[in-house]
Structures are given as C-alpha cells and as structure tokens.
C-alpha positions, 0 to 999 in steps of 0.5 A: 710712669708711677707718680711719686710722693716726696721723691719716693715712687709708689709712696702714694697710699702708704699708711702714715705710720709706715712711711719711715719703713717705706723710705727704708725699703725704697733705698733698695728700690730707688729708680735707676739703682744698680744690682751691686748697689741693691746688694750693698743696701741690703747688707747695710739694712740687714740688721733693721730689715725685720723690724722695718718690714715686720708682718703687717707692713710686709706680708710677702712671706706669709702670702707665699707660704700660704700659696705653697701650702695650698699645693701640697698636703699632709706628710708630703710637705715634709719631703718637698724640696724647696729653694727660697730665692732671694731668701733675705733673713729667712722669714719665708723659711720660718713661715714654711716651717710653720706649715710643715715644710722641712727641706728648705734651701736658700739662695741670697746675694746679701752676705749680711742677710744670709748671716741672719738667715743662718742664725734662724737654723731653718734651712738645710743648705744655702748659697751666697749667690745671685740669680739671673746673671749666670748659671748657679751651682745648683744642678738641673732638676734639683727641686720640687718647688722654687719660691721667691717673695720680695725678690722682684723690684727696681735693680733686683732680679732680671727676668732671666732669673725665671729661666734659672728657677725653671732650670733647677726644678724637677719636671712637674715642679712648681715655681711660685713668686709673689711680688708687688703688683704695681712693679709691673707698671713702672719697673722697666725690667718688668713692664711689658717684659716679665709676663711676656717672658713667661708666655715665651717660656710657655711657648717653648714648653718650659713651663705652664701657668697654673694661676695668677692671683692678685692679693691685697695688702702684700706690702704697705697696704698695696696689692701683691701678685702671686704667680704659680707655674709648673715646669714641663 
C-alpha cells in the first residue's frame, strides 16, 4: 500500500509548488471513489482542469502524442483514424494536431469536459460515454489507433476497457496508453490485474505487446508508463 502525505496517497515527492494542483487532482482519484463520483468531480473541476494540470505539471498529452508520432511517418499521419479515450478537455488532440494528425475522435464521460473539448474544434466526432462498463456505439474495427492519457486511476477505467479499445481497432491497429506508473502498485483495479489482463489478451491472440516504456515526469514529477499493443 502506498503511503500518504496529509491524507493524499502518492503525494510524497510532489514539488511544493504543485501541492495544490495535486490536491485538486486527488479529489478525482481519492481512495474508494466510485466511477459516478469520478465523473461528477471532473464536471465540477473542468473549468480549472487545464490550469491545474498545465504542461510541466501534467505531461501525459505530450508523452502520448510523442509515442503515437513514433509509430507513423509523413503524410500517413493525416489519414490515421485515432480515438482518444477519456479525452478530457482535448489536450491530447491538440498535441496530436501539432504532429500532423487530423482524423481524431473523442470519447469522454464528463459532459463539462467534453464541452470544453468541443470548443477547441480539433476532433471530427465525439461520444459522451464511458468505456469498460458496456459496449460503446463504435463499430468493430473502426480505428487505426486508440489512445488514452490519464484515463487510468482510482475509480477510473476498469481493466475491461482494454477489451473495448481492442475491439474498435482494425487488425494491425495500435492501442497506446500512458498512465502513472505507481498506480500499478496501489490502485486495486490494476494491482496484479492490468498487466496480467494484457497477457491474457495476448494469449487469446487479441493483441501483442509492441513496447512497455517507463518515462520520467509524467505528472507531478512522477514516472509514467507507456503501453503500446497491436491488435491481431
């Protein structure tokens, strides 16, 4: 079990000037929070989200976009169909656009976050929906690439979300996820479950691992982990 600081699990090592932002983020990640309360928290936080989790504090969108950019080259980027899962306010879409990606859709459960995302005008289509609890309206094999940054956490996406991401991928398509590394050690939904589930999906020939990379300064000066899997 991860120790806590002032009741905030994982707060050790957070830079002093990022403590308030960490506390704001923790409200959506607090121990035992239900999925419905997670969504309500994001609805209430949405207007301050980009200020609290600005680049430098939270670098997940930049890390994810870089990982996607490494998989595609040149004009190919303009045709790659991407689904951004737990898209939040659309920062991932913004970073992908900078790298030349254009065909980006969003799936986001928080209505207010989705409203802000729409104001950016970066996404072709969007769904106000969750993932991992039911089958979405998206057809099998729709996307070349399914991505998610910051969608994993206490009370967030269940591991069954991985199955849904793979379902909507074309054969040969890529699932690219970035999350805080330490969540694998203390978020109950993921401890000894997330990576074993990925291995199960590999055994079922649903996907194969391309890479697993630990990256520095994902958020709050903490490591992130980037998973890249290919649908079979």
